[in-house]
N, CA, C and O atoms as a Tinker XYZ file with bonds, in Angstrom:
   492  protein
     1  N     18.799000    9.865000   -3.569000    73     2
     2  CA    17.929000    9.771000   -2.372000    64     1     3
     3  C     16.759000    8.831000   -2.745000    63     2     4     5
     4  O     16.150000    8.939000   -3.810000    81     3
     5  N     16.498000    7.950000   -1.850000    73     3     6
     6  CA    15.327000    7.030000   -2.065000    64     5     7
     7  C     14.043000    7.843000   -1.910000    63     6     8     9
     8  O     13.903000    8.642000   -0.985000    81     7
     9  N     13.137000    7.626000   -2.812000    73     7    10
    10  CA    11.894000    8.378000   -2.843000    64     9    11
    11  C     10.771000    7.527000   -3.287000    63    10    12    13
    12  O     10.891000    6.809000   -4.280000    81    11
    13  N      9.615000    7.581000   -2.546000    73    11    14
    14  CA     8.425000    6.871000   -2.849000    64    13    15
    15  C      7.267000    7.903000   -2.856000    63    14    16    17
    16  O      7.236000    8.812000   -2.027000    81    15
    17  N      6.367000    7.753000   -3.758000    73    15    18
    18  CA     5.247000    8.673000   -3.745000    64    17    19
    19  C      3.908000    7.853000   -4.144000    63    18    20    21
    20  O      3.780000    7.226000   -5.196000    81    19
    21  N      2.982000    7.961000   -3.175000    73    19    22
    22  CA     1.717000    7.388000   -3.421000    64    21    23
    23  C      0.750000    8.297000   -4.091000    63    22    24    25
    24  O      0.770000    9.504000   -3.853000    81    23
    25  N     -0.132000    7.737000   -4.955000    73    23    26
    26  CA    -1.071000    8.568000   -5.608000    64    25    27
    27  C     -2.310000    7.706000   -5.947000    63    26    28    29
    28  O     -2.315000    6.494000   -5.727000    81    27
    29  N     -3.308000    8.331000   -6.461000    73    27    30
    30  CA    -4.524000    7.645000   -6.864000    64    29    31
    31  C     -5.712000    7.676000   -5.982000    63    30    32    33
    32  O     -6.758000    7.104000   -6.289000    81    31
    33  N     -5.545000    8.380000   -4.826000    73    31    34
    34  CA    -6.671000    8.454000   -3.917000    64    33    35
    35  C     -7.774000    9.344000   -4.403000    63    34    36    37
    36  O     -7.642000   10.038000   -5.412000    81    35
    37  N     -8.858000    9.319000   -3.680000    73    35    38
    38  CA    -9.996000   10.148000   -4.135000    64    37    39
    39  C    -11.180000    9.831000   -3.215000    63    38    40    41
    40  O    -11.054000    9.189000   -2.172000    81    39
    41  N    -12.352000   10.329000   -3.675000    73    39    42
    42  CA   -13.574000   10.116000   -2.899000    64    41    43
    43  C    -14.488000    9.241000   -3.727000    63    42    44    45
    44  O    -14.758000    9.538000   -4.891000    81    43
    45  N    -14.964000    8.163000   -3.127000    73    43    46
    46  CA   -15.867000    7.226000   -3.740000    64    45    47
    47  C    -17.000000    6.876000   -2.786000    63    46    48    49
    48  O    -16.965000    7.238000   -1.609000    81    47
    49  N    -18.030000    6.153000   -3.309000    73    47    50
    50  CA   -19.159000    5.681000   -2.528000    64    49    51
    51  C    -18.810000    4.251000   -2.089000    63    50    52    53
    52  O    -17.968000    3.573000   -2.678000    81    51
    53  N    -19.502000    3.836000   -1.028000    73    51    54
    54  CA   -19.342000    2.419000   -0.566000    64    53    55
    55  C    -19.629000    1.480000   -1.760000    63    54    56    57
    56  O    -20.512000    1.700000   -2.590000    81    55
    57  N    -18.777000    0.382000   -1.771000    73    55    58
    58  CA   -18.882000   -0.573000   -2.827000    64    57    59
    59  C    -18.101000   -0.329000   -4.109000    63    58    60    61
    60  O    -17.933000   -1.226000   -4.935000    81    59
    61  N    -17.629000    0.897000   -4.256000    73    59    62
    62  CA   -16.794000    1.271000   -5.463000    64    61    63
    63  C    -15.341000    0.842000   -5.228000    63    62    64    65
    64  O    -14.986000    0.282000   -4.191000    81    63
    65  N    -14.532000    1.129000   -6.228000    73    63    66
    66  CA   -13.116000    0.710000   -6.261000    64    65    67
    67  C    -12.238000    1.905000   -6.599000    63    66    68    69
    68  O    -12.611000    2.879000   -7.253000    81    67
    69  N    -11.012000    1.715000   -6.069000    73    67    70
    70  CA    -9.942000    2.609000   -6.376000    64    69    71
    71  C     -8.614000    1.772000   -6.530000    63    70    72    73
    72  O     -8.421000    0.728000   -5.907000    81    71
    73  N     -7.766000    2.295000   -7.367000    73    71    74
    74  CA    -6.411000    1.673000   -7.414000    64    73    75
    75  C     -5.284000    2.762000   -7.051000    63    74    76    77
    76  O     -5.177000    3.808000   -7.691000    81    75
    77  N     -4.522000    2.452000   -6.056000    73    75    78
    78  CA    -3.468000    3.388000   -5.670000    64    77    79
    79  C     -2.154000    2.898000   -6.404000    63    78    80    81
    80  O     -1.967000    1.722000   -6.715000    81    79
    81  N     -1.297000    3.891000   -6.639000    73    79    82
    82  CA     0.016000    3.638000   -7.145000    64    81    83
    83  C      1.135000    4.148000   -6.283000    63    82    84    85
    84  O      0.947000    5.117000   -5.548000    81    83
    85  N      2.293000    3.532000   -6.346000    73    83    86
    86  CA     3.427000    3.964000   -5.647000    64    85    87
    87  C      4.575000    3.938000   -6.537000    63    86    88    89
    88  O      5.036000    2.854000   -6.895000    81    87
    89  N      5.102000    5.097000   -6.946000    73    87    90
    90  CA     6.269000    5.150000   -7.792000    64    89    91
    91  C      7.442000    5.387000   -6.910000    63    90    92    93
    92  O      7.385000    6.039000   -5.867000    81    91
    93  N      8.533000    4.807000   -7.400000    73    91    94
    94  CA     9.787000    4.785000   -6.609000    64    93    95
    95  C     10.971000    5.167000   -7.386000    63    94    96    97
    96  O     11.005000    4.943000   -8.596000    81    95
    97  N     11.985000    5.753000   -6.743000    73    95    98
    98  CA    13.208000    6.116000   -7.345000    64    97    99
    99  C     14.333000    5.981000   -6.367000    63    98   100   101
   100  O     14.117000    5.905000   -5.157000    81    99
   101  N     15.584000    5.950000   -6.906000    73    99   102
   102  CA    16.722000    5.946000   -5.939000    64   101   103
   103  C     17.210000    4.617000   -5.388000    63   102   104   105
   104  O     18.178000    4.575000   -4.629000    81   103
   105  N     16.527000    3.502000   -5.775000    73   103   106
   106  CA    17.033000    2.197000   -5.419000    64   105   107
   107  C     16.540000    1.178000   -6.397000    63   106   108   109
   108  O     15.678000    1.431000   -7.238000    81   107
   109  N     17.105000    0.049000   -6.257000    73   107   110
   110  CA    16.752000   -1.080000   -7.156000    64   109   111
   111  C     15.382000   -1.649000   -6.662000    63   110   112   113
   112  O     15.331000   -2.315000   -5.628000    81   111
   113  N     14.329000   -1.392000   -7.373000    73   111   114
   114  CA    12.978000   -1.642000   -6.959000    64   113   115
   115  C     12.788000   -3.066000   -6.619000    63   114   116   117
   116  O     12.222000   -3.330000   -5.558000    81   115
   117  N     13.198000   -4.023000   -7.400000    73   115   118
   118  CA    12.893000   -5.397000   -7.143000    64   117   119
   119  C     13.639000   -5.981000   -5.980000    63   118   120   121
   120  O     13.431000   -7.146000   -5.640000    81   119
   121  N     14.536000   -5.183000   -5.334000    73   119   122
   122  CA    15.239000   -5.717000   -4.144000    64   121   123
   123  C     14.446000   -5.391000   -2.894000    63   122   124   125
   124  O     14.840000   -5.793000   -1.800000    81   123
   125  N     13.316000   -4.660000   -3.026000    73   123   126
   126  CA    12.571000   -4.228000   -1.903000    64   125   127
   127  C     11.205000   -4.822000   -1.734000    63   126   128   129
   128  O     10.457000   -4.940000   -2.705000    81   127
   129  N     10.856000   -5.204000   -0.515000    73   127   130
   130  CA     9.450000   -5.473000   -0.244000    64   129   131
   131  C      8.657000   -4.169000   -0.173000    63   130   132   133
   132  O      9.193000   -3.115000    0.169000    81   131
   133  N      7.374000   -4.266000   -0.501000    73   131   134
   134  CA     6.517000   -3.087000   -0.497000    64   133   135
   135  C      5.363000   -3.303000    0.414000    63   134   136   137
   136  O      4.718000   -4.351000    0.397000    81   135
   137  N      5.098000   -2.284000    1.228000    73   135   138
   138  CA     3.967000   -2.299000    2.071000    64   137   139
   139  C      2.989000   -1.140000    1.867000    63   138   140   141
   140  O      3.401000   -0.055000    1.459000    81   139
   141  N      1.729000   -1.351000    2.138000    73   139   142
   142  CA     0.751000   -0.254000    2.078000    64   141   143
   143  C      0.201000   -0.157000    3.535000    63   142   144   145
   144  O     -0.165000   -1.131000    4.192000    81   143
   145  N      0.189000    1.111000    3.950000    73   143   146
   146  CA    -0.276000    1.432000    5.338000    64   145   147
   147  C     -1.408000    2.507000    5.179000    63   146   148   149
   148  O     -1.551000    3.189000    4.164000    81   147
   149  N     -2.209000    2.581000    6.317000    73   147   150
   150  CA    -3.156000    3.628000    6.298000    64   149   151
   151  C     -3.317000    4.194000    7.667000    63   150   152   153
   152  O     -3.025000    3.491000    8.634000    81   151
   153  N     -3.737000    5.349000    7.816000    73   151   154
   154  CA    -4.021000    5.997000    9.130000    64   153   155
   155  C     -5.180000    6.934000    9.013000    63   154   156   157
   156  O     -5.180000    7.896000    8.245000    81   155
   157  N     -6.183000    6.609000    9.818000    73   155   158
   158  CA    -7.391000    7.468000    9.917000    64   157   159
   159  C     -7.223000    8.373000   11.121000    63   158   160   161
   160  O     -6.459000    8.078000   12.040000    81   159
   161  N     -7.951000    9.481000   11.100000    73   159   162
   162  CA    -7.859000   10.464000   12.191000    64   161   163
   163  C     -8.152000    9.781000   13.584000    63   162   164   165
   164  O     -9.131000    9.051000   13.742000    81   163
   165  N     -7.262000   10.056000   14.564000    73   163   166
   166  CA    -7.421000    9.473000   15.848000    64   165   167
   167  C     -7.109000    8.045000   15.999000    63   166   168   169
   168  O     -7.386000    7.472000   17.053000    81   167
   169  N     -6.528000    7.408000   14.978000    73   167   170
   170  CA    -6.224000    5.975000   14.961000    64   169   171
   171  C     -4.777000    5.784000   14.724000    63   170   172   173
   172  O     -4.118000    6.677000   14.191000    81   171
   173  N     -4.229000    4.622000   15.109000    73   171   174
   174  CA    -2.918000    4.198000   14.858000    64   173   175
   175  C     -2.688000    3.828000   13.400000    63   174   176   177
   176  O     -3.587000    3.271000   12.770000    81   175
   177  N     -1.561000    4.106000   12.863000    73   175   178
   178  CA    -1.169000    3.689000   11.547000    64   177   179
   179  C     -1.219000    2.114000   11.591000    63   178   180   181
   180  O     -0.794000    1.490000   12.563000    81   179
   181  N     -1.755000    1.519000   10.496000    73   179   182
   182  CA    -1.809000    0.101000   10.387000    64   181   183
   183  C     -1.353000   -0.337000    9.000000    63   182   184   185
   184  O     -1.558000    0.336000    7.990000    81   183
   185  N     -0.719000   -1.515000    9.018000    73   183   186
   186  CA    -0.353000   -2.147000    7.752000    64   185   187
   187  C     -1.507000   -2.874000    7.116000    63   186   188   189
   188  O     -2.129000   -3.697000    7.788000    81   187
   189  N     -1.817000   -2.642000    5.940000    73   187   190
   190  CA    -3.012000   -3.264000    5.231000    64   189   191
   191  C     -2.612000   -4.255000    4.248000    63   190   192   193
   192  O     -3.391000   -5.168000    3.972000    81   191
   193  N     -1.393000   -4.159000    3.653000    73   191   194
   194  CA    -1.007000   -5.124000    2.587000    64   193   195
   195  C      0.537000   -5.095000    2.507000    63   194   196   197
   196  O      1.158000   -4.083000    2.833000    81   195
   197  N      1.139000   -6.197000    2.077000    73   195   198
   198  CA     2.562000   -6.241000    1.876000    64   197   199
   199  C      2.842000   -7.252000    0.740000    63   198   200   201
   200  O      2.157000   -8.266000    0.605000    81   199
   201  N      3.884000   -6.935000   -0.079000    73   199   202
   202  CA     4.381000   -7.762000   -1.173000    64   201   203
   203  C      5.830000   -7.993000   -0.918000    63   202   204   205
   204  O      6.597000   -7.030000   -0.909000    81   203
   205  N      6.257000   -9.208000   -0.709000    73   203   206
   206  CA     7.645000   -9.525000   -0.461000    64   205   207
   207  C      8.466000   -9.378000   -1.737000    63   206   208   209
   208  O      7.974000   -9.479000   -2.861000    81   207
   209  N      9.778000   -9.126000   -1.481000    73   207   210
   210  CA    10.733000   -9.136000   -2.579000    64   209   211
   211  C     11.098000  -10.544000   -3.014000    63   210   212   213
   212  O     11.819000  -10.718000   -3.995000    81   211
   213  N     10.624000  -11.526000   -2.318000    73   211   214
   214  CA    10.868000  -12.984000   -2.714000    64   213   215
   215  C      9.527000  -13.672000   -2.943000    63   214   216   217
   216  O      8.569000  -13.411000   -2.216000    81   215
   217  N      9.449000  -14.524000   -3.918000    73   215   218
   218  CA     8.384000  -15.501000   -4.103000    64   217   219
   219  C      7.015000  -14.997000   -4.173000    63   218   220   221
   220  O      6.063000  -15.770000   -4.066000    81   219
   221  N      6.862000  -13.709000   -4.353000    73   219   222
   222  CA     5.500000  -13.053000   -4.460000    64   221   223
   223  C      4.642000  -13.298000   -3.249000    63   222   224   225
   224  O      3.415000  -13.327000   -3.342000    81   223
   225  N      5.279000  -13.474000   -2.117000    73   223   226
   226  CA     4.471000  -13.709000   -0.900000    64   225   227
   227  C      3.800000  -12.381000   -0.543000    63   226   228   229
   228  O      4.373000  -11.302000   -0.691000    81   227
   229  N      2.572000  -12.511000   -0.072000    73   227   230
   230  CA     1.772000  -11.384000    0.318000    64   229   231
   231  C      1.187000  -11.499000    1.721000    63   230   232   233
   232  O      1.078000  -12.582000    2.296000    81   231
   233  N      0.823000  -10.358000    2.232000    73   231   234
   234  CA     0.148000  -10.280000    3.564000    64   233   235
   235  C     -1.009000   -9.319000    3.395000    63   234   236   237
   236  O     -0.824000   -8.307000    2.720000    81   235
   237  N     -2.156000   -9.544000    3.938000    73   235   238
   238  CA    -3.270000   -8.615000    3.990000    64   237   239
   239  C     -3.828000   -8.569000    5.440000    63   238   240   241
   240  O     -3.982000   -9.604000    6.089000    81   239
   241  N     -4.108000   -7.410000    5.897000    73   239   242
   242  CA    -4.907000   -7.228000    7.065000    64   241   243
   243  C     -6.207000   -7.973000    6.929000    63   242   244   245
   244  O     -6.795000   -7.969000    5.847000    81   243
   245  N     -6.681000   -8.610000    7.969000    73   243   246
   246  CA    -7.868000   -9.420000    7.853000    64   245   247
   247  C     -9.041000   -8.632000    7.312000    63   246   248   249
   248  O     -9.817000   -9.165000    6.519000    81   247
   249  N     -9.199000   -7.368000    7.717000    73   247   250
   250  CA   -10.360000   -6.608000    7.307000    64   249   251
   251  C    -10.380000   -6.256000    5.873000    63   250   252   253
   252  O    -11.421000   -5.882000    5.334000    81   251
   253  N     -9.200000   -6.370000    5.205000    73   251   254
   254  CA    -9.175000   -6.018000    3.732000    64   253   255
   255  C     -9.008000   -7.304000    2.879000    63   254   256   257
   256  O     -9.257000   -7.261000    1.674000    81   255
   257  N     -8.618000   -8.376000    3.444000    73   255   258
   258  CA    -8.322000   -9.638000    2.640000    64   257   259
   259  C     -9.573000   -9.995000    1.872000    63   258   260   261
   260  O    -10.686000   -9.985000    2.399000    81   259
   261  N     -9.341000  -10.331000    0.532000    73   259   262
   262  CA   -10.413000  -10.587000   -0.309000    64   261   263
   263  C    -10.948000   -9.417000   -1.060000    63   262   264   265
   264  O    -11.628000   -9.578000   -2.074000    81   263
   265  N    -10.649000   -8.225000   -0.573000    73   263   266
   266  CA   -11.095000   -6.967000   -1.231000    64   265   267
   267  C     -9.924000   -6.116000   -1.863000    63   266   268   269
   268  O    -10.099000   -5.406000   -2.854000    81   267
   269  N     -8.769000   -6.240000   -1.236000    73   267   270
   270  CA    -7.587000   -5.496000   -1.668000    64   269   271
   271  C     -6.576000   -6.496000   -2.332000    63   270   272   273
   272  O     -6.451000   -7.650000   -1.924000    81   271
   273  N     -5.892000   -5.999000   -3.341000    73   271   274
   274  CA    -4.821000   -6.782000   -3.957000    64   273   275
   275  C     -3.591000   -5.879000   -4.187000    63   274   276   277
   276  O     -3.651000   -4.793000   -4.763000    81   275
   277  N     -2.445000   -6.445000   -3.671000    73   275   278
   278  CA    -1.214000   -5.662000   -3.885000    64   277   279
   279  C     -0.465000   -6.317000   -5.061000    63   278   280   281
   280  O     -0.514000   -7.535000   -5.233000    81   279
   281  N      0.201000   -5.524000   -5.838000    73   279   282
   282  CA     0.963000   -6.003000   -6.994000    64   281   283
   283  C      2.074000   -5.004000   -7.262000    63   282   284   285
   284  O      2.122000   -3.932000   -6.660000    81   283
   285  N      2.994000   -5.379000   -8.200000    73   283   286
   286  CA     4.096000   -4.522000   -8.573000    64   285   287
   287  C      4.480000   -4.773000   -9.996000    63   286   288   289
   288  O      4.323000   -5.880000  -10.509000    81   287
   289  N      5.007000   -3.699000  -10.667000    73   287   290
   290  CA     5.616000   -3.757000  -11.977000    64   289   291
   291  C      7.013000   -3.208000  -11.878000    63   290   292   293
   292  O      7.233000   -1.999000  -11.816000    81   291
   293  N      7.973000   -4.154000  -11.864000    73   291   294
   294  CA     9.405000   -3.744000  -11.631000    64   293   295
   295  C      9.893000   -2.873000  -12.699000    63   294   296   297
   296  O     10.603000   -1.906000  -12.425000    81   295
   297  N      9.534000   -3.174000  -13.980000    73   295   298
   298  CA    10.006000   -2.345000  -15.031000    64   297   299
   299  C      9.588000   -0.870000  -14.953000    63   298   300   301
   300  O     10.317000    0.042000  -15.342000    81   299
   301  N      8.365000   -0.692000  -14.424000    73   299   302
   302  CA     7.846000    0.567000  -14.241000    64   301   303
   303  C      8.191000    1.246000  -12.869000    63   302   304   305
   304  O      7.843000    2.395000  -12.600000    81   303
   305  N      8.873000    0.474000  -12.064000    73   303   306
   306  CA     9.195000    0.872000  -10.664000    64   305   307
   307  C      7.953000    1.389000  -10.011000    63   306   308   309
   308  O      7.943000    2.482000   -9.444000    81   307
   309  N      6.889000    0.599000  -10.088000    73   307   310
   310  CA     5.605000    0.997000   -9.471000    64   309   311
   311  C      4.914000   -0.171000   -8.750000    63   310   312   313
   312  O      4.847000   -1.294000   -9.249000    81   311
   313  N      4.433000    0.133000   -7.620000    73   311   314
   314  CA     3.558000   -0.832000   -6.877000    64   313   315
   315  C      2.143000   -0.345000   -6.850000    63   314   316   317
   316  O      1.890000    0.856000   -6.941000    81   315
   317  N      1.194000   -1.284000   -6.723000    73   315   318
   318  CA    -0.204000   -0.949000   -6.784000    64   317   319
   319  C     -0.992000   -1.527000   -5.619000    63   318   320   321
   320  O     -0.623000   -2.566000   -5.072000    81   319
   321  N     -2.047000   -0.877000   -5.247000    73   319   322
   322  CA    -3.013000   -1.484000   -4.353000    64   321   323
   323  C     -4.403000   -1.314000   -5.019000    63   322   324   325
   324  O     -4.943000   -0.212000   -5.121000    81   323
   325  N     -4.935000   -2.436000   -5.453000    73   323   326
   326  CA    -6.316000   -2.400000   -5.995000    64   325   327
   327  C     -7.272000   -2.591000   -4.804000    63   326   328   329
   328  O     -7.129000   -3.539000   -4.032000    81   327
   329  N     -8.184000   -1.737000   -4.675000    73   327   330
   330  CA    -9.101000   -1.762000   -3.551000    64   329   331
   331  C    -10.566000   -1.839000   -4.128000    63   330   332   333
   332  O    -11.056000   -0.919000   -4.783000    81   331
   333  N    -11.196000   -2.958000   -3.843000    73   331   334
   334  CA   -12.493000   -3.185000   -4.287000    64   333   335
   335  C    -13.477000   -3.200000   -3.111000    63   334   336   337
   336  O    -13.075000   -3.324000   -1.954000    81   335
   337  N    -14.727000   -3.077000   -3.414000    73   335   338
   338  CA   -15.807000   -3.139000   -2.362000    64   337   339
   339  C    -15.497000   -2.268000   -1.160000    63   338   340   341
   340  O    -15.581000   -2.717000   -0.017000    81   339
   341  N    -15.137000   -1.013000   -1.427000    73   339   342
   342  CA   -14.679000   -0.145000   -0.395000    64   341   343
   343  C    -15.775000    0.149000    0.604000    63   342   344   345
   344  O    -16.958000    0.213000    0.269000    81   343
   345  N    -15.341000    0.329000    1.852000    73   343   346
   346  CA   -16.239000    0.554000    2.936000    64   345   347
   347  C    -15.847000    1.889000    3.619000    63   346   348   349
   348  O    -14.695000    2.310000    3.511000    81   347
   349  N    -16.789000    2.557000    4.317000    73   347   350
   350  CA   -16.411000    3.764000    4.999000    64   349   351
   351  C    -15.250000    3.589000    5.940000    63   350   352   353
   352  O    -14.430000    4.497000    6.075000    81   351
   353  N    -15.151000    2.459000    6.591000    73   351   354
   354  CA   -14.047000    2.231000    7.454000    64   353   355
   355  C    -12.681000    2.150000    6.836000    63   354   356   357
   356  O    -11.667000    2.135000    7.534000    81   355
   357  N    -12.654000    2.097000    5.479000    73   355   358
   358  CA   -11.376000    2.196000    4.756000    64   357   359
   359  C    -10.945000    3.554000    4.493000    63   358   360   361
   360  O     -9.890000    3.723000    3.881000    81   359
   361  N    -11.663000    4.581000    4.897000    73   359   362
   362  CA   -11.225000    5.995000    4.749000    64   361   363
   363  C    -10.058000    6.250000    5.597000    63   362   364   365
   364  O    -10.057000    5.975000    6.797000    81   363
   365  N     -9.038000    6.788000    4.966000    73   363   366
   366  CA    -7.732000    7.077000    5.620000    64   365   367
   367  C     -6.785000    7.659000    4.674000    63   366   368   369
   368  O     -7.048000    7.709000    3.472000    81   367
   369  N     -5.653000    8.119000    5.184000    73   367   370
   370  CA    -4.503000    8.488000    4.302000    64   369   371
   371  C     -3.700000    7.203000    4.123000    63   370   372   373
   372  O     -3.310000    6.540000    5.084000    81   371
   373  N     -3.478000    6.892000    2.888000    73   371   374
   374  CA    -2.737000    5.658000    2.595000    64   373   375
   375  C     -1.305000    5.971000    2.177000    63   374   376   377
   376  O     -1.077000    6.868000    1.365000    81   375
   377  N     -0.333000    5.232000    2.729000    73   375   378
   378  CA     1.054000    5.401000    2.452000    64   377   379
   379  C      1.652000    4.111000    1.872000    63   378   380   381
   380  O      1.185000    3.010000    2.166000    81   379
   381  N      2.686000    4.267000    1.049000    73   379   382
   382  CA     3.422000    3.145000    0.631000    64   381   383
   383  C      4.841000    3.173000    1.283000    63   382   384   385
   384  O      5.331000    4.254000    1.609000    81   383
   385  N      5.455000    2.084000    1.462000    73   383   386
   386  CA     6.715000    1.960000    2.183000    64   385   387
   387  C      7.525000    0.857000    1.579000    63   386   388   389
   388  O      6.992000    0.003000    0.870000    81   387
   389  N      8.788000    0.860000    1.844000    73   387   390
   390  CA     9.708000   -0.172000    1.290000    64   389   391
   391  C     10.698000   -0.679000    2.366000    63   390   392   393
   392  O     11.046000    0.036000    3.306000    81   391
   393  N     11.139000   -1.951000    2.186000    73   391   394
   394  CA    12.156000   -2.491000    3.052000    64   393   395
   395  C     13.083000   -3.347000    2.155000    63   394   396   397
   396  O     12.603000   -4.177000    1.382000    81   395
   397  N     14.402000   -3.141000    2.264000    73   395   398
   398  CA    15.256000   -3.869000    1.411000    64   397   399
   399  C     15.271000   -5.352000    1.686000    63   398   400   401
   400  O     15.303000   -5.746000    2.852000    81   399
   401  N     15.249000   -6.191000    0.674000    73   399   402
   402  CA    15.201000   -7.638000    0.778000    64   401   403
   403  C     14.112000   -8.078000    1.742000    63   402   404   405
   404  O     14.259000   -9.042000    2.494000    81   403
   405  N     12.985000   -7.315000    1.687000    73   403   406
   406  CA    12.014000   -7.546000    2.766000    64   405   407
   407  C     11.116000   -8.747000    2.526000    63   406   408   409
   408  O     10.792000   -9.095000    1.390000    81   407
   409  N     10.721000   -9.372000    3.639000    73   407   410
   410  CA     9.632000  -10.335000    3.632000    64   409   411
   411  C      8.515000   -9.774000    4.427000    63   410   412   413
   412  O      8.718000   -8.913000    5.284000    81   411
   413  N      7.292000  -10.264000    4.147000    73   411   414
   414  CA     6.145000   -9.740000    4.783000    64   413   415
   415  C      5.964000  -10.237000    6.171000    63   414   416   417
   416  O      5.572000   -9.489000    7.067000    81   415
   417  N      6.245000  -11.490000    6.358000    73   415   418
   418  CA     6.149000  -12.128000    7.671000    64   417   419
   419  C      7.313000  -13.034000    7.916000    63   418   420   421
   420  O      7.731000  -13.751000    7.006000    81   419
   421  N      7.865000  -13.034000    9.131000    73   419   422
   422  CA     7.500000  -12.143000   10.223000    64   421   423
   423  C      7.667000  -10.692000    9.920000    63   422   424   425
   424  O      8.453000  -10.347000    9.037000    81   423
   425  N      6.975000   -9.825000   10.599000    73   423   426
   426  CA     7.057000   -8.398000   10.306000    64   425   427
   427  C      8.446000   -7.809000   10.667000    63   426   428   429
   428  O      9.147000   -8.274000   11.566000    81   427
   429  N      8.779000   -6.776000    9.914000    73   427   430
   430  CA    10.022000   -6.108000   10.208000    64   429   431
   431  C      9.904000   -4.681000    9.839000    63   430   432   433
   432  O      8.907000   -4.290000    9.231000    81   431
   433  N     10.919000   -3.834000   10.191000    73   431   434
   434  CA    10.782000   -2.408000    9.905000    64   433   435
   435  C     10.884000   -2.014000    8.408000    63   434   436   437
   436  O     11.633000   -2.632000    7.651000    81   435
   437  N     10.177000   -1.054000    8.028000    73   435   438
   438  CA    10.320000   -0.503000    6.736000    64   437   439
   439  C     11.311000    0.679000    6.790000    63   438   440   441
   440  O     11.327000    1.461000    7.740000    81   439
   441  N     12.106000    0.771000    5.765000    73   439   442
   442  CA    13.256000    1.724000    5.781000    64   441   443
   443  C     12.929000    3.019000    5.118000    63   442   444   445
   444  O     13.555000    4.032000    5.431000    81   443
   445  N     11.901000    3.045000    4.140000    73   443   446
   446  CA    11.616000    4.231000    3.400000    64   445   447
   447  C     10.157000    4.400000    3.259000    63   446   448   449
   448  O      9.432000    3.423000    3.072000    81   447
   449  N      9.667000    5.687000    3.347000    73   447   450
   450  CA     8.293000    5.894000    3.308000    64   449   451
   451  C      7.918000    7.017000    2.243000    63   450   452   453
   452  O      8.684000    7.946000    1.990000    81   451
   453  N      6.775000    6.868000    1.690000    73   451   454
   454  CA     6.284000    7.918000    0.771000    64   453   455
   455  C      5.298000    8.872000    1.434000    63   454   456   457
   456  O      4.907000    8.663000    2.583000    81   455
   457  N      4.904000    9.891000    0.736000    73   455   458
   458  CA     3.840000   10.764000    1.170000    64   457   459
   459  C      2.519000   10.061000    0.968000    63   458   460   461
   460  O      2.407000    9.176000    0.119000    81   459
   461  N      1.530000   10.439000    1.729000    73   459   462
   462  CA     0.247000    9.725000    1.652000    64   461   463
   463  C     -0.727000   10.313000    0.564000    63   462   464   465
   464  O     -0.569000   11.401000    0.012000    81   463
   465  N     -1.721000    9.460000    0.347000    73   463   466
   466  CA    -2.783000    9.873000   -0.543000    64   465   467
   467  C     -4.091000    9.583000    0.141000    63   466   468   469
   468  O     -4.258000    8.513000    0.726000    81   467
   469  N     -5.035000   10.520000    0.082000    73   467   470
   470  CA    -6.247000   10.467000    0.784000    64   469   471
   471  C     -7.282000    9.564000    0.127000    63   470   472   473
   472  O     -7.516000    9.718000   -1.071000    81   471
   473  N     -7.906000    8.648000    0.819000    73   471   474
   474  CA    -9.035000    7.856000    0.340000    64   473   475
   475  C    -10.198000    8.115000    1.294000    63   474   476   477
   476  O    -10.091000    7.906000    2.503000    81   475
   477  N    -11.334000    8.583000    0.711000    73   475   478
   478  CA   -12.573000    8.797000    1.393000    64   477   479
   479  C    -13.667000    8.031000    0.808000    63   478   480   481
   480  O    -13.963000    8.135000   -0.382000    81   479
   481  N    -14.285000    7.248000    1.641000    73   479   482
   482  CA   -15.461000    6.356000    1.227000    64   481   483
   483  C    -16.654000    6.858000    2.027000    63   482   484   485
   484  O    -16.690000    6.729000    3.250000    81   483
   485  N    -17.612000    7.421000    1.341000    73   483   486
   486  CA   -18.752000    7.994000    2.001000    64   485   487
   487  C    -19.914000    7.990000    1.098000    63   486   488   489
   488  O    -19.757000    8.119000   -0.116000    81   487
   489  N    -21.141000    7.838000    1.668000    73   487   490
   490  CA   -22.346000    7.881000    0.877000    64   489   491
   491  C    -22.861000    9.372000    0.776000    63   490   492
   492  O    -23.884000    9.630000    0.141000    81   491
């Protein structure tokens, strides 16, 4: 069974950093594009970052571009989201997801989802 698990969330002050991890099992990791999503209370789930399975292509939501960096380590079957200069508006539950042979753009459906990890940014 395909399984993804996000971890690394926590509570930080504005301007601080966190790195989220997404461990995967049950599929060939480097065949999948990886996306990071977040959902805050009362808001729609939104895609914040994506790393293609081809050519290291990336996508970032405009509000996080320049602050967040998505990466992967295929040998460790792990993807990462480095989040710098965090803002209160970044507070949300963050999820990782995967799509087979996925490209970030044009957008397409993700086939597998992990459990979320809470990120809280507050003074």
